[in-house]
C-alpha positions in Angstrom: 0.0 0.2 0.0 1.0 3.4 -0.8 2.8 5.5 2.2 1.1 8.7 2.7 4.0 10.9 4.0 3.1 14.0 6.1 5.5 16.3 4.8 7.8 17.4 2.0 10.8 15.8 2.5 13.1 19.2 1.5 11.2 22.3 3.3 8.9 19.8 5.5 5.8 21.7 4.4 2.9 19.9 5.4 1.0 17.4 3.0 -2.2 16.3 4.5 -3.7 13.3 2.9 -6.0 15.3 0.6 -3.4 17.7 -0.7 -2.9 18.3 -4.5 0.4 19.7 -4.0 2.1 16.3 -2.7 4.4 14.9 -5.8 6.0 11.2 -5.2 8.5 9.6 -7.4 8.4 5.5 -7.9 10.0 5.2 -4.2 7.2 7.2 -2.8 10.0 10.0 -2.2 7.5 13.1 -1.3 7.9 16.3 -2.2 5.5 19.5 -2.5 5.2 20.9 -6.0 7.2 24.2 -5.3 10.2 22.0 -4.2 9.7 20.0 -7.1 9.5 23.0 -9.6 12.3 25.4 -8.1 14.7 23.1 -6.7 14.5 19.9 -7.8 13.8 20.5 -11.5 11.6 17.4 -11.3 14.6 15.2 -10.6 14.2 12.9 -7.5 17.7 13.4 -5.4 17.1 9.9 -4.2 16.8 7.8 -7.3 16.8 10.3 -10.1 13.6 9.5 -11.5 10.6 11.9 -12.0 7.6 12.9 -10.0 3.7 12.5 -10.1 0.9 13.5 -8.3 0.4 11.5 -5.1 -3.0 10.0 -5.1 -5.7 10.9 -2.9 -7.0 8.6 -0.6 -10.7 8.7 -0.1 -11.9 9.5 3.4 -15.8 9.6 2.9 -16.1 6.7 0.6 -15.9 3.5 1.7 -15.4 0.7 -0.6 -14.2 -2.5 0.8 -12.9 -0.6 4.3 -10.4 0.8 2.3 -10.3 4.7 3.6 -8.0 6.9 5.0 -9.5 6.2 8.7 -8.6 2.0 8.2 -5.3 3.1 6.4 -4.1 6.4 7.5 -1.0 8.7 6.7 2.8 8.0 8.3 3.3 10.0 11.1 6.8 9.4 10.4 8.6 12.6 9.4 11.5 12.5 6.7 13.0 16.0 6.7 16.0 15.8 4.4 16.8 19.0 2.8 18.4 18.2 -0.3 21.8 19.8 -0.7 21.8 22.2 -3.7 25.3 21.7 -5.1 24.5 17.5 -5.5 21.2 18.2 -6.8 22.6 20.5 -9.2 25.3 18.2 -10.6 22.6 15.2 -10.8 20.0 18.0 -12.9 23.1 18.3 -14.9 23.6 14.6 -15.4 20.0 13.3 -16.1 17.6 16.8 -16.3 17.6 17.0 -19.7 16.3 13.2 -20.2 12.6 12.7 -19.7 11.7 11.3 -16.7 9.9 8.2 -18.7 13.4 7.3 -20.3 15.5 8.0 -17.1 
């Protein structure tokens, strides 16, 4: 099951379960849209992949018990600010390659 992380790993902005600003890579690294655009240049600092909108887990519609209350967000904060120099090197190496081709 997808882990819903509670905040941006770079700036620690809260990203509640219903946030449309939460973006994830294929390893579920979680960042806010502003950091993905302005800091990361759509390159995950942990895996080099791109980002997609994090799905919103239903909180009110109960289909087979698959609700936010039955499967809550993680409480574990992963605040790991990105090193701007390392990120610039990574973006220079792979940023020009489309995310789906990396």
